C-alpha atoms as one frame of an Amber mdcrd trajectory, in Angstrom:
protein
  22.387  17.232  93.446  21.308  17.894  96.975  18.435  20.221  97.632  19.469
  22.596 100.467  15.805  23.070 101.557  15.019  19.363 102.054  14.963  18.282
 105.708  15.473  14.768 107.066  14.206  15.515 110.620  10.959  16.461 112.382
   9.523  19.944 112.371   8.756  21.768 115.587   4.996  21.557 114.952   5.180
  17.746 114.564   7.021  17.420 117.860   4.494  19.655 119.661   1.515  17.697
 118.306   3.034  14.393 119.385   3.698  15.825 122.882   0.058  16.950 123.193
  -1.156  13.475 122.191   1.233  11.885 124.710   0.067  14.247 127.491  -3.615
  13.450 126.858  -2.848   9.714 126.923  -0.966   9.968 130.205  -3.796  11.959
 131.829  -6.279   9.274 130.811  -4.043   6.587 132.321  -3.705   8.574 135.553
  -7.505   8.684 135.882  -7.669   4.953 135.234  -5.128   4.289 137.978  -7.227
   6.283 140.475 -10.332   4.281 139.609  -8.446   0.996 139.810  -7.008   1.846
 143.230 -10.447   2.815 144.573 -12.032  -0.406 143.269  -9.248  -2.531 144.736
  -9.739  -0.928 148.160 -13.499  -1.452 147.952 -12.981  -5.113 147.073 -10.653
  -5.524 150.037 -13.279  -4.047 152.369 -15.933  -6.388 150.966 -13.642  -9.379
 151.507 -12.971  -8.288 155.083 -16.719  -7.911 155.757 -17.427 -11.364 154.326
 -14.667 -12.805 156.518 -16.235 -11.257 159.644 -19.619 -12.746 158.676 -18.091
 -16.173 158.075 -16.226 -15.988 161.400 -19.490 -15.365 163.265 -21.237 -18.195
 161.422 -18.453 -20.627 162.341 -18.606 -19.418 165.943 -22.369 -20.073 166.037
 -21.898 -23.538 164.521 -19.670 -24.624 167.448 -21.845 -22.968 170.114 -23.918
 -25.292 172.295 -27.372 -25.690 170.709 -29.282 -24.064 173.578 -26.998 -21.000
 173.562 -27.373 -20.022 169.902 -28.950 -16.542 170.068 -28.992 -13.344 168.057
 -26.781 -10.384 168.854 -24.606  -7.560 167.591 -21.061  -6.285 167.855 -18.550
  -4.050 166.080 -15.327  -5.314 164.518 -12.439  -3.119 163.357 -10.742  -4.142
 160.142  -7.081  -3.990 159.186  -7.612  -0.636 157.449  -9.319   0.905 160.496
 -12.859   0.642 159.126 -15.516  -0.344 161.681 -17.852  -3.155 160.636 -21.175
  -3.326 162.506 -22.156  -6.982 162.676 -25.659  -8.167 163.627 -27.019 -11.678
 163.583 -30.502 -13.056 164.054 -31.458 -16.657 164.748 -34.871 -18.044 163.812
 -36.176 -21.457 164.818 -37.647 -23.477 161.978 -40.625 -25.760 162.462 -39.984
 -29.410 161.676 -42.741 -31.742 160.531 -43.477 -33.896 162.438 -42.870 -31.675
 165.489 -39.973 -32.573 167.738 -39.476 -31.637 171.414 -36.479 -29.470 170.475
 -36.390 -27.741 167.094 -33.687 -29.320 164.960 -33.006 -26.481 162.556 -32.235
 -22.768 162.986 -31.843 -20.131 160.304 -29.076 -17.586 160.841 -28.884 -14.197
 159.116 -25.653 -12.248 159.565 -25.556  -8.656 158.313 -22.409  -6.544 158.123
 -22.627  -2.750 157.652 -19.676  -0.419 157.059 -18.858   2.960 155.568 -15.847
   3.512 153.321 -17.150   6.780 151.926 -20.381   5.024 150.929 -22.706   3.102
 153.249 -22.357  -0.572 152.344 -23.922  -3.778 153.598 -23.803  -7.523 152.988
 -25.889 -10.353 154.423 -25.080 -14.020 154.844 -27.852 -16.590 155.288 -27.344
 -20.113 156.564 -28.944 -22.863 158.586 -27.604 -24.745 161.574 -28.743 -28.283
 162.224 -28.953 -29.573 165.787 -26.092 -32.074 166.045 -27.897 -34.024 168.813
 -31.655 -33.631 168.221 -32.590 -36.146 170.937 -30.610 -34.362 173.654 -33.103
 -31.516 174.011 -30.259 -29.070 174.719
């Protein structure tokens, strides 16, 4: 015979416990989404800064040898962040000495603030394409 007190469903306490576990899980996922979004934005800013540094390096590579000098400027990114860009150019000594130095070292530094002060530097060398020209 059937027992009238036997239940085939869930009790109210079981449903409440499962809802509490679900709520805690969803809160943890919401925090993870915030962190992921922040890290993605930071990575985008770093990529943009590296692109500005690479742009300046390519510009210096096509500049006439005698006009390669240090300097600074400010670039505004797609997200509205200002990137302060500075570059220094050092002449390297060549052995044996030549009338016009054939190699220059370039350091490009990009600084920006996206809630935290950040900075990257790019180092490279530029070889004189026409070392006998003297210019």
